[in-house]
C-alpha positions as CSV (number, residue, x, y, z in Angstrom):
1,M,-10.7,-18.3,4.8
2,D,-11.7,-21.9,5.2
3,N,-8.8,-24.0,6.6
4,I,-10.8,-27.3,6.4
5,Q,-11.1,-30.5,4.6
6,N,-14.8,-30.5,4.6
7,S,-17.5,-28.0,5.7
8,A,-18.1,-29.7,9.0
9,S,-14.7,-29.5,10.7
10,N,-11.2,-28.0,10.4
11,I,-8.1,-29.9,9.6
12,L,-7.0,-30.1,13.2
13,N,-10.6,-30.6,14.5
14,V,-10.1,-27.6,16.9
15,S,-13.2,-26.1,18.4
16,V,-12.7,-22.8,20.3
17,K,-15.4,-20.5,21.6
18,N,-14.4,-17.0,20.4
19,Y,-15.1,-13.8,22.3
20,T,-14.0,-11.3,19.7
21,D,-15.7,-8.3,21.3
22,C,-14.4,-9.0,24.8
23,G,-13.7,-5.8,26.7
24,W,-10.6,-7.3,28.3
25,C,-9.2,-7.9,24.8
26,S,-10.0,-4.3,23.8
27,D,-8.1,-3.0,26.8
28,K,-5.0,-5.0,25.6
29,A,-5.3,-3.7,22.0
30,K,-2.3,-2.0,20.5
31,E,0.1,-3.1,23.2
32,E,1.9,-5.4,20.8
33,I,3.5,-4.9,17.4
34,L,4.2,-7.7,15.0
35,N,7.2,-6.8,12.8
36,I,7.4,-8.1,9.3
37,P,10.5,-7.8,7.1
38,W,10.0,-6.0,3.9
39,S,11.3,-9.0,1.9
40,I,8.3,-11.0,3.2
41,W,5.7,-8.3,3.3
42,S,6.4,-7.3,-0.4
43,L,6.0,-10.9,-1.4
44,W,2.6,-11.1,0.3
45,L,1.5,-7.9,-1.5
46,F,2.7,-9.3,-4.8
47,I,0.8,-12.6,-4.4
48,S,-2.4,-10.7,-3.5
49,Q,-2.1,-8.7,-6.7
50,R,-1.3,-11.8,-8.8
51,M,-4.3,-13.7,-7.4
52,G,-6.7,-10.9,-8.5
53,K,-10.3,-11.6,-7.3
54,K,-9.4,-14.9,-5.6
55,E,-8.3,-15.5,-2.0
56,W,-5.1,-17.1,-1.0
57,G,-3.4,-18.1,2.2
58,A,-0.1,-19.0,3.9
59,I,1.2,-19.8,7.3
60,F,4.2,-18.0,9.0
61,W,6.5,-18.3,11.9
62,V,7.2,-15.7,14.6
63,K,10.2,-15.2,16.9
64,D,10.6,-12.3,19.3
65,N,7.6,-10.6,17.6
66,I,9.2,-10.8,14.2
67,V,7.9,-12.9,11.3
68,T,10.9,-15.1,10.3
69,G,9.4,-17.0,7.3
70,F,6.3,-18.3,5.6
71,K,5.1,-21.2,3.5
72,I,2.2,-21.6,1.1
73,P,0.4,-24.9,1.8
74,K,-1.6,-26.8,-0.8
75,Q,-5.0,-25.1,-1.1
76,E,-8.1,-24.7,-3.2
77,V,-9.4,-21.1,-3.6
78,N,-12.1,-19.0,-5.1
79,A,-13.5,-15.5,-4.6
80,V,-14.8,-16.3,-1.1
81,E,-12.9,-19.3,0.1
82,C,-9.3,-20.5,0.8
83,A,-9.2,-24.1,1.9
84,F,-5.9,-25.6,3.0
85,K,-5.3,-29.2,2.1
86,E,-2.2,-29.8,4.3
87,E,-1.0,-28.9,7.8
88,L,2.4,-27.2,8.0
89,G,2.3,-26.0,11.6
90,G,3.3,-22.4,12.1
91,D,2.6,-19.6,14.5
92,G,0.3,-17.5,12.3
93,I,-1.9,-17.5,9.3
94,I,-2.4,-14.9,6.6
95,H,-5.0,-14.8,3.9
96,S,-6.4,-12.3,1.5
97,H,-9.8,-10.8,0.9
98,H,-8.7,-9.4,-2.5
99,D,-10.9,-6.3,-3.0
100,M,-13.1,-6.9,0.0
101,G,-12.4,-5.3,3.3
102,A,-9.7,-6.3,5.8
103,F,-11.7,-8.1,8.5
104,H,-12.1,-11.6,10.0
105,S,-15.3,-13.2,8.9
106,S,-17.4,-15.6,10.9
107,Q,-15.9,-18.4,8.7
108,D,-12.4,-17.2,9.6
109,D,-13.3,-17.4,13.3
110,A,-14.8,-20.9,13.0
111,H,-12.2,-22.6,10.8
112,A,-8.9,-20.6,10.7
113,R,-8.2,-17.9,13.2
114,N,-8.7,-20.3,16.2
115,L,-5.9,-22.6,14.9
116,Y,-3.0,-20.1,15.2
117,Q,-1.6,-17.5,17.6
118,Y,-1.6,-14.7,14.9
119,S,-4.0,-14.1,12.1
120,I,-3.5,-11.4,9.3
121,V,-6.1,-10.5,6.7
122,L,-4.9,-8.5,3.6
123,S,-7.1,-6.4,1.4
124,N,-6.1,-4.8,-1.9
125,S,-8.4,-1.9,-1.2
126,D,-8.5,-1.7,2.6
127,G,-5.1,-2.4,4.0
128,S,-4.7,-5.1,6.6
129,I,-5.7,-6.3,10.0
130,C,-3.9,-8.5,12.5
131,T,-5.1,-10.2,15.7
132,K,-3.5,-12.4,18.3
133,K,-5.3,-15.2,20.1
134,L,-5.0,-15.2,23.9
135,K,-6.5,-16.8,26.8
136,L,-9.0,-14.7,28.7
137,P,-9.3,-14.5,32.5
138,C,-12.6,-16.4,32.2
139,G,-10.8,-19.4,30.7
140,S,-12.0,-19.0,27.2
141,F,-10.2,-17.5,24.2
142,G,-10.4,-14.1,22.5
143,Y,-8.5,-11.9,20.1
144,M,-6.6,-8.7,20.6
145,Q,-5.7,-6.3,17.9
146,V,-2.0,-6.2,17.0
147,R,-0.3,-3.5,15.0
148,L,1.8,-4.5,12.1
149,G,5.3,-2.9,11.6
150,I,7.4,-3.3,8.4
151,I,11.1,-3.5,9.1
152,D,14.3,-3.8,7.0
153,L,12.9,-1.3,4.5
154,P,14.9,-0.5,1.3
155,E,16.7,2.8,1.3
156,I,15.2,5.1,-1.3
157,D,16.3,8.7,-1.8
158,L,13.1,10.8,-1.8
159,A,14.8,14.2,-1.4
160,K,13.7,15.3,-4.9
161,I,10.1,14.7,-4.2
162,G,8.5,17.8,-2.5
163,E,4.9,18.8,-1.8
164,K,3.6,21.4,-4.2
165,K,2.7,24.6,-2.3
166,R,-0.5,26.3,-3.1
167,E,0.0,29.9,-4.2
168,P,-2.5,32.4,-2.8
169,A,-4.6,34.3,-5.3
170,P,-3.4,38.0,-5.7
171,E,-5.7,40.5,-4.0
172,Q,-7.7,42.9,-6.2
173,P,-9.2,46.3,-5.4
174,G,-12.9,46.2,-4.8
175,E,-13.7,48.5,-7.7
176,E,-11.8,46.2,-10.1
177,L,-13.6,43.2,-8.9
178,F,-16.9,44.9,-9.3
179,Q,-16.1,45.9,-12.9
180,E,-15.0,42.3,-13.7
181,A,-18.2,40.9,-12.3
182,R,-20.3,43.5,-14.2
183,C,-18.4,42.7,-17.4
184,D,-19.0,38.9,-16.9
185,E,-22.7,39.6,-16.4
186,L,-22.8,41.6,-19.6
187,Q,-20.9,39.0,-21.6
188,M,-23.5,36.4,-20.5
189,Q,-26.3,38.6,-21.7
190,C,-24.7,39.5,-25.0
191,E,-24.8,36.5,-27.4
192,E,-23.4,38.4,-30.4
193,C,-20.1,39.7,-29.0
194,A,-17.1,37.6,-28.4
195,R,-14.8,40.4,-27.3
196,I,-13.4,40.7,-23.8
197,D,-13.8,44.4,-23.6
198,C,-17.5,44.7,-23.2
199,Y,-17.4,48.4,-22.6
200,G,-16.0,49.0,-26.1
201,C,-18.6,46.8,-27.8
202,E,-21.0,48.6,-30.1
203,I,-23.9,46.3,-29.1
204,F,-23.2,47.1,-25.5
205,I,-23.3,50.8,-26.2
206,A,-26.6,50.5,-28.1
207,M,-28.1,48.6,-25.2
208,Q,-27.1,51.3,-22.8
209,K,-28.8,53.9,-25.0
210,M,-32.0,51.8,-25.2
211,E,-32.0,51.4,-21.4
212,A,-31.5,55.1,-20.9
213,G,-34.5,55.9,-23.2
214,M,-36.7,53.3,-21.5
215,F,-36.0,54.4,-17.9
216,G,-35.4,58.1,-18.6
217,S,-31.9,58.1,-17.2
């Protein structure tokens, strides 16, 4: 993500020192859930699929921990960059990493995540990640992990979909298992016979007579 007009500064000229691995932020992780209506979340997934191997981004608004709407600003994108060309405000930013992992890159930290309260990264292959910017006791800024919740889901009847149960194999007596194993072994040795009943095979009977003569049994 590159929310900038040039490579030297971001569009708001914001410079914030990030402490991503701050222990205080880690202690606060998972205390907050950002809820996203299915009508919005499904559109984000659709856009990610349509964009293929290219990144894309949007900004969104939040009220009472619920995403209320989003807009797609003018932007230039490629496989590793999404550069916004206009400022629309907003409480959060979302951008995709297409088939790369869901993570905030150093570029995201320098030019995008520090501009908004919330930041979401989508990945077609690795799900999503969300963080919230907050002020640390030391006076700097850091990011805490935020869980995403999908609300207003469509009602779908899944009653006819059940998990297939694995049927246990029937138990067989030890002698029967031994005979089957012996038969399989003989079938592998005998290249002429294609019959299942090895004990009725003429070649097998001849081999038995030869073994009896060789070993005197």
